[in-house]
ROGU-167584 format. One record per residue: residue in three letters; chain; y, x, z of N, C-alpha, C, CB in turn. Coordinates in nm, 3 decimals, decimal comma. Glycine has a CB too. Example, Ala and Ser with C-alpha at 12.3 -4.5 7.8 and 13.67 -1.06 7.14 Angstrom:
<atoms>
+------+------+---------+---------+---------+---------+---------+---------+---------+---------+---------+---------+---------+---------+
| code | unit |  nnorth |   neast |     nup | canorth |  caeast |    caup |  cnorth |   ceast |     cup | cbnorth |  cbeast |    cbup |
+------+------+---------+---------+---------+---------+---------+---------+---------+---------+---------+---------+---------+---------+
|  ALA |    A |  -0,569 |   1,319 |   0,780 |  -0,450 |   1,230 |   0,780 |  -0,330 |   1,320 |   0,780 |  -0,447 |   1,131 |   0,905 |
|  SER |    A |  -0,225 |   1,285 |   0,708 |  -0,106 |   1,367 |   0,714 |   0,003 |   1,290 |   0,787 |  -0,060 |   1,408 |   0,572 |
+------+------+---------+---------+---------+---------+---------+---------+---------+---------+---------+---------+---------+---------+
</atoms>
This chain:
<atoms>
+------+------+---------+---------+---------+---------+---------+---------+---------+---------+---------+---------+---------+---------+
| code | unit |  nnorth |   neast |     nup | canorth |  caeast |    caup |  cnorth |   ceast |     cup | cbnorth |  cbeast |    cbup |
+------+------+---------+---------+---------+---------+---------+---------+---------+---------+---------+---------+---------+---------+
|  MET |    A |  12,844 |   7,652 |   8,706 |  12,810 |   7,773 |   8,777 |  12,880 |   7,892 |   8,711 |  12,658 |   7,794 |   8,779 |
|  SER |    A |  13,006 |   7,898 |   8,724 |  13,083 |   8,007 |   8,665 |  13,083 |   8,130 |   8,755 |  13,225 |   7,962 |   8,639 |
|  LEU |    A |  13,072 |   8,245 |   8,692 |  13,079 |   8,371 |   8,765 |  13,220 |   8,427 |   8,764 |  12,982 |   8,472 |   8,705 |
|  ASN |    A |  13,313 |   8,356 |   8,702 |  13,450 |   8,405 |   8,695 |  13,505 |   8,429 |   8,835 |  13,539 |   8,306 |   8,619 |
|  ASN |    A |  13,566 |   8,544 |   8,854 |  13,631 |   8,580 |   8,980 |  13,536 |   8,583 |   9,099 |  13,742 |   8,484 |   9,008 |
|  LYS |    A |  13,408 |   8,598 |   9,075 |  13,309 |   8,609 |   9,183 |  13,257 |   8,751 |   9,184 |  13,193 |   8,506 |   9,166 |
|  ASN |    A |  13,282 |   8,821 |   9,292 |  13,223 |   8,952 |   9,306 |  13,135 |   8,950 |   9,429 |  13,331 |   9,064 |   9,315 |
|  TYR |    A |  13,035 |   9,033 |   9,426 |  12,945 |   9,040 |   9,540 |  12,911 |   9,186 |   9,565 |  12,817 |   8,955 |   9,515 |
|  ALA |    A |  12,854 |   9,214 |   9,681 |  12,830 |   9,352 |   9,721 |  12,689 |   9,367 |   9,777 |  12,934 |   9,397 |   9,824 |
|  PRO |    A |  12,591 |   9,381 |   9,687 |  12,456 |   9,405 |   9,737 |  12,447 |   9,546 |   9,794 |  12,351 |   9,385 |   9,625 |
|  ILE |    A |  12,398 |   9,556 |   9,917 |  12,386 |   9,687 |   9,980 |  12,242 |   9,736 |   9,972 |  12,432 |   9,681 |  10,127 |
|  GLN |    A |  12,148 |   9,647 |   9,999 |  12,006 |   9,684 |   9,990 |  11,934 |   9,581 |   9,907 |  11,942 |   9,696 |  10,129 |
|  THR |    A |  11,869 |   9,627 |   9,801 |  11,791 |   9,540 |   9,715 |  11,650 |   9,595 |   9,709 |  11,854 |   9,528 |   9,573 |
|  ILE |    A |  11,552 |   9,508 |   9,727 |  11,412 |   9,547 |   9,718 |  11,345 |   9,462 |   9,611 |  11,340 |   9,531 |   9,855 |
|  THR |    A |  11,224 |   9,499 |   9,572 |  11,149 |   9,418 |   9,477 |  11,029 |   9,356 |   9,548 |  11,104 |   9,502 |   9,355 |
|  ILE |    A |  11,002 |   9,231 |   9,512 |  10,883 |   9,163 |   9,561 |  10,820 |   9,090 |   9,443 |  10,917 |   9,063 |   9,678 |
|  LYS |    A |  10,693 |   9,059 |   9,455 |  10,623 |   8,985 |   9,351 |  10,645 |   8,836 |   9,371 |  10,471 |   9,019 |   9,350 |
|  ALA |    A |  10,697 |   8,771 |   9,268 |  10,723 |   8,626 |   9,276 |  10,591 |   8,549 |   9,273 |  10,814 |   8,581 |   9,158 |
|  THR |    A |  10,578 |   8,452 |   9,362 |  10,459 |   8,368 |   9,367 |  10,483 |   8,231 |   9,304 |  10,412 |   8,352 |   9,511 |
|  GLU |    A |  10,602 |   8,215 |   9,247 |  10,638 |   8,095 |   9,171 |  10,762 |   8,130 |   9,089 |  10,664 |   7,969 |   9,266 |
|  ASP |    A |  10,799 |   8,045 |   8,994 |  10,924 |   8,066 |   8,922 |  11,040 |   8,046 |   9,019 |  10,936 |   7,970 |   8,800 |
|  ILE |    A |  11,133 |   8,140 |   9,019 |  11,249 |   8,133 |   9,109 |  11,375 |   8,140 |   9,025 |  11,245 |   8,249 |   9,214 |
|  PRO |    A |  11,458 |   8,035 |   9,027 |  11,585 |   8,039 |   8,953 |  11,676 |   8,147 |   9,012 |  11,654 |   7,901 |   8,957 |
|  ALA |    A |  11,773 |   8,190 |   8,935 |  11,872 |   8,286 |   8,983 |  11,958 |   8,224 |   9,093 |  11,961 |   8,336 |   8,868 |
|  PHE |    A |  12,011 |   8,309 |   9,179 |  12,108 |   8,271 |   9,284 |  12,047 |   8,176 |   9,387 |  12,230 |   8,205 |   9,220 |
|  ARG |    A |  11,927 |   8,207 |   9,432 |  11,857 |   8,127 |   9,533 |  11,807 |   8,217 |   9,646 |  11,739 |   8,049 |   9,469 |
|  PHE |    A |  11,793 |   8,156 |   9,765 |  11,730 |   8,225 |   9,876 |  11,579 |   8,233 |   9,850 |  11,759 |   8,152 |  10,011 |
|  VAL |    A |  11,522 |   8,349 |   9,885 |  11,380 |   8,376 |   9,863 |  11,315 |   8,406 |   9,998 |  11,360 |   8,495 |   9,763 |
|  ASN |    A |  11,191 |   8,360 |  10,016 |  11,121 |   8,388 |  10,142 |  11,042 |   8,519 |  10,133 |  11,027 |   8,271 |  10,178 |
|  PHE |    A |  10,977 |   8,555 |  10,241 |  10,904 |   8,682 |  10,249 |  10,778 |   8,683 |  10,163 |  10,868 |   8,710 |  10,393 |
|  ALA |    A |  10,730 |   8,566 |  10,123 |  10,609 |   8,555 |  10,042 |  10,638 |   8,556 |   9,892 |  10,535 |   8,429 |  10,078 |
|  GLY |    A |  10,765 |   8,566 |   9,853 |  10,798 |   8,570 |   9,711 |  10,817 |   8,435 |   9,647 |  10,694 |   8,643 |   9,638 |
|  ALA |    A |  10,853 |   8,335 |   9,727 |  10,877 |   8,200 |   9,677 |  11,016 |   8,154 |   9,721 |  10,768 |   8,101 |   9,727 |
|  LEU |    A |  11,058 |   8,038 |   9,672 |  11,185 |   7,981 |   9,718 |  11,177 |   7,959 |   9,868 |  11,217 |   7,848 |   9,646 |
|  CYS |    A |  11,285 |   7,990 |   9,937 |  11,291 |   7,969 |  10,081 |  11,295 |   7,819 |  10,110 |  11,414 |   8,042 |  10,143 |
|  GLY |    A |  11,230 |   7,777 |  10,215 |  11,225 |   7,636 |  10,252 |  11,348 |   7,593 |  10,331 |  11,101 |   7,609 |  10,333 |
|  ASP |    A |  11,357 |   7,464 |  10,355 |  11,470 |   7,403 |  10,423 |  11,481 |   7,451 |  10,568 |  11,458 |   7,251 |  10,420 |
|  GLY |    A |  11,593 |   7,517 |  10,598 |  11,620 |   7,562 |  10,734 |  11,538 |   7,681 |  10,779 |  11,597 |   7,452 |  10,828 |
|  LEU |    A |  11,470 |   7,749 |  10,687 |  11,385 |   7,862 |  10,723 |  11,454 |   7,995 |  10,697 |  11,253 |   7,855 |  10,646 |
|  LYS |    A |  11,403 |   8,100 |  10,759 |  11,456 |   8,234 |  10,742 |  11,423 |   8,286 |  10,603 |  11,401 |   8,329 |  10,850 |
|  SER |    A |  11,523 |   8,344 |  10,538 |  11,500 |   8,403 |  10,405 |  11,489 |   8,554 |  10,415 |  11,614 |   8,364 |  10,309 |
|  LEU |    A |  11,424 |   8,611 |  10,314 |  11,423 |   8,757 |  10,299 |  11,558 |   8,801 |  10,244 |  11,307 |   8,802 |  10,205 |
|  GLY |    A |  11,614 |   8,722 |  10,156 |  11,742 |   8,753 |  10,091 |  11,763 |   8,658 |   9,975 |  11,747 |   8,899 |  10,044 |
|  ALA |    A |  11,836 |   8,704 |   9,874 |  11,866 |   8,620 |   9,758 |  11,852 |   8,701 |   9,630 |  12,008 |   8,559 |   9,768 |
|  THR |    A |  11,820 |   8,631 |   9,523 |  11,806 |   8,694 |   9,392 |  11,922 |   8,654 |   9,303 |  11,671 |   8,657 |   9,327 |
|  ASP |    A |  11,958 |   8,741 |   9,209 |  12,064 |   8,705 |   9,115 |  12,011 |   8,695 |   8,972 |  12,176 |   8,808 |   9,121 |
|  ASN |    A |  11,880 |   8,698 |   8,957 |  11,818 |   8,683 |   8,825 |  11,701 |   8,585 |   8,835 |  11,769 |   8,819 |   8,771 |
|  LEU |    A |  11,670 |   8,521 |   8,724 |  11,552 |   8,437 |   8,714 |  11,429 |   8,524 |   8,735 |  11,546 |   8,363 |   8,578 |
|  CYS |    A |  11,337 |   8,479 |   8,817 |  11,210 |   8,549 |   8,839 |  11,097 |   8,457 |   8,797 |  11,194 |   8,594 |   8,988 |
|  ASN |    A |  11,011 |   8,505 |   8,711 |  10,895 |   8,426 |   8,670 |  10,777 |   8,453 |   8,762 |  10,858 |   8,456 |   8,525 |
|  ASP |    A |  10,694 |   8,352 |   8,781 |  10,575 |   8,365 |   8,864 |  10,494 |   8,487 |   8,822 |  10,488 |   8,236 |   8,855 |
|  GLY |    A |  10,463 |   8,574 |   8,917 |  10,383 |   8,693 |   8,891 |  10,463 |   8,818 |   8,859 |  10,291 |   8,666 |   8,779 |
|  ASP |    A |  10,590 |   8,802 |   8,828 |  10,676 |   8,917 |   8,798 |  10,733 |   8,974 |   8,927 |  10,790 |   8,878 |   8,702 |
|  PHE |    A |  10,771 |   9,101 |   8,921 |  10,843 |   9,160 |   9,033 |  10,991 |   9,130 |   9,013 |  10,817 |   9,315 |   9,043 |
|  CYS |    A |  11,056 |   9,087 |   9,120 |  11,197 |   9,053 |   9,110 |  11,276 |   9,124 |   9,219 |  11,218 |   8,901 |   9,120 |
|  ALA |    A |  11,403 |   9,146 |   9,191 |  11,493 |   9,211 |   9,285 |  11,550 |   9,107 |   9,380 |  11,607 |   9,286 |   9,211 |
|  VAL |    A |  11,544 |   9,139 |   9,509 |  11,597 |   9,051 |   9,613 |  11,693 |   9,133 |   9,699 |  11,483 |   8,989 |   9,699 |
|  THR |    A |  11,818 |   9,090 |   9,707 |  11,914 |   9,157 |   9,794 |  11,890 |   9,109 |   9,936 |  12,061 |   9,128 |   9,749 |
|  THR |    A |  11,868 |   9,205 |  10,027 |  11,837 |   9,173 |  10,165 |  11,952 |   9,202 |  10,261 |  11,715 |   9,249 |  10,208 |
|  ILE |    A |  12,045 |   9,285 |  10,219 |  12,162 |   9,318 |  10,300 |  12,284 |   9,318 |  10,210 |  12,146 |   9,455 |  10,373 |
|  GLY |    A |  12,391 |   9,253 |  10,253 |  12,515 |   9,255 |  10,177 |  12,569 |   9,116 |  10,151 |  12,495 |   9,327 |  10,048 |
|  ILE |    A |  12,650 |   9,109 |  10,046 |  12,711 |   8,983 |  10,003 |  12,647 |   8,944 |   9,872 |  12,867 |   8,997 |   9,988 |
|  VAL |    A |  12,594 |   8,822 |   9,866 |  12,522 |   8,772 |   9,748 |  12,587 |   8,645 |   9,697 |  12,373 |   8,747 |   9,781 |
|  LEU |    A |  12,551 |   8,607 |   9,578 |  12,591 |   8,478 |   9,522 |  12,473 |   8,383 |   9,536 |  12,637 |   8,491 |   9,372 |
|  VAL |    A |  12,499 |   8,262 |   9,587 |  12,395 |   8,161 |   9,601 |  12,453 |   8,028 |   9,553 |  12,344 |   8,150 |   9,750 |
|  GLU |    A |  12,371 |   7,952 |   9,481 |  12,416 |   7,821 |   9,434 |  12,420 |   7,723 |   9,552 |  12,322 |   7,767 |   9,322 |
|  ALA |    A |  12,530 |   7,652 |   9,565 |  12,546 |   7,553 |   9,672 |  12,478 |   7,422 |   9,634 |  12,696 |   7,528 |   9,701 |
|  SER |    A |  12,418 |   7,357 |   9,733 |  12,354 |   7,227 |   9,709 |  12,443 |   7,111 |   9,753 |  12,221 |   7,219 |   9,782 |
|  ALA |    A |  12,552 |   7,143 |   9,822 |  12,645 |   7,041 |   9,875 |  12,779 |   7,110 |   9,899 |  12,589 |   6,974 |  10,007 |
|  SER |    A |  12,876 |   7,036 |   9,950 |  13,005 |   7,096 |   9,985 |  12,988 |   7,192 |  10,101 |  13,109 |   6,986 |  10,020 |
|  ILE |    A |  13,044 |   7,310 |  10,085 |  13,039 |   7,414 |  10,188 |  13,179 |   7,470 |  10,205 |  12,936 |   7,527 |  10,151 |
|  SER |    A |  13,219 |   7,490 |  10,328 |  13,353 |   7,542 |  10,358 |  13,347 |   7,690 |  10,389 |  13,416 |   7,466 |  10,474 |
|  LEU |    A |  13,456 |   7,758 |  10,358 |  13,473 |   7,898 |  10,391 |  13,442 |   7,920 |  10,539 |  13,616 |   7,947 |  10,357 |
|  GLY |    A |  13,357 |   8,017 |  10,569 |  13,323 |   8,050 |  10,707 |  13,207 |   7,972 |  10,765 |  13,440 |   8,030 |  10,792 |
|  ALA |    A |  13,156 |   7,874 |  10,693 |  13,046 |   7,792 |  10,743 |  12,917 |   7,873 |  10,755 |  13,023 |   7,671 |  10,652 |
|  ASP |    A |  12,836 |   7,840 |  10,855 |  12,701 |   7,895 |  10,863 |  12,620 |   7,832 |  10,751 |  12,636 |   7,869 |  11,004 |
|  VAL |    A |  12,545 |   7,915 |  10,681 |  12,471 |   7,870 |  10,562 |  12,321 |   7,887 |  10,586 |  12,516 |   7,949 |  10,436 |
|  LYS |    A |  12,247 |   7,785 |  10,546 |  12,101 |   7,788 |  10,551 |  12,048 |   7,772 |  10,410 |  12,045 |   7,676 |  10,646 |
|  SER |    A |  11,918 |   7,781 |  10,397 |  11,850 |   7,748 |  10,273 |  11,813 |   7,601 |  10,276 |  11,725 |   7,838 |  10,251 |
|  ASP |    A |  11,825 |   7,532 |  10,162 |  11,771 |   7,397 |  10,154 |  11,630 |   7,407 |  10,095 |  11,863 |   7,302 |  10,066 |
|  VAL |    A |  11,567 |   7,295 |  10,070 |  11,429 |   7,294 |  10,022 |  11,412 |   7,367 |   9,889 |  11,381 |   7,151 |  10,008 |
|  GLY |    A |  11,517 |   7,377 |   9,809 |  11,511 |   7,445 |   9,680 |  11,569 |   7,585 |   9,680 |  11,581 |   7,364 |   9,577 |
|  GLY |    A |  11,593 |   7,641 |   9,800 |  11,646 |   7,776 |   9,810 |  11,796 |   7,785 |   9,786 |  11,577 |   7,864 |   9,713 |
|  MET |    A |  11,864 |   7,671 |   9,775 |  12,008 |   7,670 |   9,756 |  12,080 |   7,676 |   9,890 |  12,051 |   7,545 |   9,677 |
|  ALA |    A |  12,207 |   7,712 |   9,887 |  12,288 |   7,721 |  10,009 |  12,330 |   7,581 |  10,055 |  12,412 |   7,809 |   9,986 |
|  ALA |    A |  12,314 |   7,558 |  10,185 |  12,354 |   7,431 |  10,247 |  12,413 |   7,462 |  10,384 |  12,233 |   7,331 |  10,258 |
|  ASN |    A |  12,486 |   7,367 |  10,439 |  12,542 |   7,384 |  10,574 |  12,430 |   7,384 |  10,677 |  12,644 |   7,272 |  10,605 |
|  ALA |    A |  12,432 |   7,483 |  10,765 |  12,332 |   7,491 |  10,871 |  12,375 |   7,405 |  10,989 |  12,311 |   7,638 |  10,916 |
|  SER |    A |  12,279 |   7,334 |  11,045 |  12,302 |   7,254 |  11,166 |  12,247 |   7,328 |  11,286 |  12,236 |   7,113 |  11,153 |
|  LEU |    A |  12,284 |   7,283 |  11,403 |  12,235 |   7,342 |  11,526 |  12,082 |   7,343 |  11,525 |  12,289 |   7,265 |  11,649 |
|  GLY |    A |  12,024 |   7,458 |  11,555 |  11,879 |   7,470 |  11,561 |  11,815 |   7,516 |  11,432 |  11,819 |   7,342 |  11,600 |
|  GLU |    A |  11,891 |   7,519 |  11,323 |  11,836 |   7,566 |  11,196 |  11,871 |   7,714 |  11,179 |  11,891 |   7,483 |  11,076 |
|  TYR |    A |  11,785 |   7,785 |  11,108 |  11,806 |   7,927 |  11,089 |  11,925 |   7,949 |  10,996 |  11,680 |   7,994 |  11,032 |
|  THR |    A |  12,017 |   8,035 |  11,036 |  12,134 |   8,070 |  10,954 |  12,103 |   8,196 |  10,874 |  12,261 |   8,090 |  11,042 |
|  ASN |    A |  12,108 |   8,183 |  10,741 |  12,083 |   8,297 |  10,654 |  12,209 |   8,373 |  10,617 |  12,013 |   8,251 |  10,529 |
|  GLY |    A |  12,325 |   8,317 |  10,650 |  12,449 |   8,386 |  10,619 |  12,571 |   8,302 |  10,649 |  12,451 |   8,428 |  10,475 |
|  HIS |    A |  12,686 |   8,354 |  10,607 |  12,814 |   8,288 |  10,628 |  12,886 |   8,277 |  10,494 |  12,901 |   8,366 |  10,732 |
|  ALA |    A |  12,939 |   8,159 |  10,466 |  13,007 |   8,134 |  10,338 |  13,139 |   8,211 |  10,332 |  13,033 |   7,984 |  10,319 |
|  LEU |    A |  13,159 |   8,281 |  10,223 |  13,284 |   8,353 |  10,198 |  13,372 |   8,280 |  10,097 |  13,256 |   8,494 |  10,150 |
|  ASP |    A |  13,329 |   8,159 |  10,057 |  13,403 |   8,075 |   9,963 |  13,385 |   7,929 |  10,002 |  13,357 |   8,100 |   9,817 |
|  ASP |    A |  13,481 |   7,846 |   9,961 |  13,460 |   7,702 |   9,960 |  13,380 |   7,671 |   9,834 |  13,596 |   7,623 |   9,963 |
|  GLY |    A |  13,299 |   7,566 |   9,837 |  13,227 |   7,528 |   9,717 |  13,172 |   7,388 |   9,728 |  13,115 |   7,625 |   9,690 |
|  VAL |    A |  13,132 |   7,335 |   9,614 |  13,067 |   7,204 |   9,607 |  12,933 |   7,224 |   9,536 |  13,156 |   7,097 |   9,532 |
|  ALA |    A |  12,852 |   7,119 |   9,533 |  12,720 |   7,127 |   9,471 |  12,730 |   7,186 |   9,331 |  12,654 |   6,988 |   9,467 |
|  GLY |    A |  12,647 |   7,286 |   9,304 |  12,644 |   7,351 |   9,173 |  12,729 |   7,476 |   9,163 |  12,687 |   7,256 |   9,069 |
|  ASP |    A |  12,822 |   7,495 |   9,257 |  12,905 |   7,616 |   9,258 |  12,827 |   7,736 |   9,307 |  13,029 |   7,596 |   9,344 |
|  LEU |    A |  12,862 |   7,852 |   9,258 |  12,811 |   7,977 |   9,315 |  12,911 |   8,020 |   9,422 |  12,792 |   8,089 |   9,205 |
|  ILE |    A |  12,860 |   8,039 |   9,543 |  12,946 |   8,086 |   9,652 |  12,896 |   8,222 |   9,699 |  12,949 |   7,984 |   9,769 |
|  ARG |    A |  12,988 |   8,300 |   9,751 |  12,949 |   8,427 |   9,811 |  12,901 |   8,401 |   9,953 |  13,067 |   8,530 |   9,810 |
|  VAL |    A |  12,790 |   8,466 |   9,988 |  12,732 |   8,451 |  10,121 |  12,711 |   8,591 |  10,179 |  12,597 |   8,371 |  10,116 |
|  LEU |    A |  12,765 |   8,613 |  10,297 |  12,739 |   8,735 |  10,372 |  12,608 |   8,715 |  10,445 |  12,856 |   8,769 |  10,473 |
|  LEU |    A |  12,504 |   8,787 |  10,401 |  12,371 |   8,769 |  10,457 |  12,365 |   8,811 |  10,603 |  12,269 |   8,847 |  10,377 |
|  THR |    A |  12,290 |   8,736 |  10,681 |  12,267 |   8,772 |  10,822 |  12,120 |   8,793 |  10,847 |  12,321 |   8,663 |  10,915 |
|  THR |    A |  12,039 |   8,799 |  10,742 |  11,894 |   8,816 |  10,759 |  11,861 |   8,959 |  10,793 |  11,819 |   8,774 |  10,634 |
+------+------+---------+---------+---------+---------+---------+---------+---------+---------+---------+---------+---------+---------+
</atoms>
């Protein structure tokens, strides 16, 4: 998970209270937990959030999200069960569009559509 040559552009960041431990670079839901598989996210965090702490969540802009599988540039991106970026299929909620190619464990830039 190298940050080398990865830039992102958070436009709007808000704080929410975490209802569980949330690793950095994951999609977060509206309740302050990891976003579920194929569900709408509030945005993404770039820092570890501990249960009960307030954490920053970028809701508009370009964020870094850890990929759970191979993702191609321009692909529609969803959240997987662990809040990681995965390829969205027809009928699943799209949380953004990939601005990088990546494989599992890579940080990719995602243009949020939430």
